[in-house]
C-alpha positions in Angstrom: 0.0 0.0 0.0 1.2 3.5 -0.8 1.1 6.5 1.5 -1.7 9.0 1.1 -1.1 12.8 1.0 -2.7 14.9 3.7 -5.1 16.5 1.1 -6.4 13.1 0.1 -7.1 12.2 3.7 -8.9 15.4 4.4 -11.0 15.0 1.3 -12.3 11.7 2.6 -12.3 12.6 6.3 -15.0 15.3 6.1 -17.7 13.1 4.6 -16.9 10.3 7.0 -17.2 12.7 10.0 -20.5 14.2 8.7 -22.0 10.8 8.1 -20.9 9.6 11.5 -22.5 12.6 13.3 -25.7 12.2 11.2 -25.8 8.5 12.2 -25.5 9.3 15.9 -28.1 12.0 15.8 -30.6 9.9 13.9 -30.6 6.9 16.3 -33.5 8.4 18.3 -35.8 8.1 15.3 -35.8 4.3 15.2 -39.4 3.1 15.4 -39.6 -0.1 17.4 -36.9 -1.5 19.6 -36.8 -5.0 21.1 -36.4 -3.4 24.6 -39.9 -1.9 24.2 -41.4 -5.3 23.5 -39.6 -6.7 26.6 -40.6 -3.7 28.8 -44.3 -3.8 27.8 -44.6 -7.5 27.3 -46.6 -6.7 24.2 -46.1 -7.5 20.5 -45.2 -4.9 17.9 -48.8 -4.9 16.6 -50.0 -3.2 19.8 -48.3 0.1 18.8 -47.8 -0.3 15.0 -50.3 -1.0 12.2 -49.5 -4.2 10.2 -46.5 -3.9 7.9 -45.9 -0.3 9.0 -43.4 1.7 11.1 -46.0 4.4 11.8 -47.6 4.5 15.3 -51.2 3.9 16.1 -53.0 5.4 19.2 -51.3 3.1 21.6 -47.9 3.8 20.1 -48.4 7.6 20.4 -49.4 7.0 24.1 -46.2 5.0 24.7 -44.1 7.7 23.0 -45.4 10.4 25.3 -45.6 8.3 28.6 -42.8 5.7 28.0 -45.3 3.2 29.3 -48.7 1.7 28.4 -49.8 1.9 32.0 -53.0 3.8 32.1 -53.6 3.5 28.4 -57.3 3.1 27.4 -58.2 2.8 23.7 -60.9 5.2 22.5 -64.4 3.7 22.2 -66.0 6.5 20.3 -66.5 4.6 17.1 -68.5 1.7 18.6 -72.2 1.3 19.3 -73.5 0.1 22.7 -73.5 -3.5 21.4 -69.8 -3.3 20.4 -70.3 -3.1 16.6 -68.5 -0.4 14.7 -70.3 2.7 13.6 -70.3 2.9 9.7 -68.7 6.0 8.2 -66.5 6.8 11.1 
């Protein structure tokens, strides 16, 4: 292997540093983590719709409270007999 000049090293060092910092800053945006499943003793489908990384109502509650303790799903779209209201 040959030696590299300082200018060549600097040319490649800047993008590597920028990508490294971006990677560190973006780790908070990961959707589901195995620790959440262990902590809540619930499957991923409780907080995420099928085949999606987006959050449902329970997922939003967990994001804000860091726990599902006290979470109650909304019942506003159901009739008294438990069937869904059409159009809502």
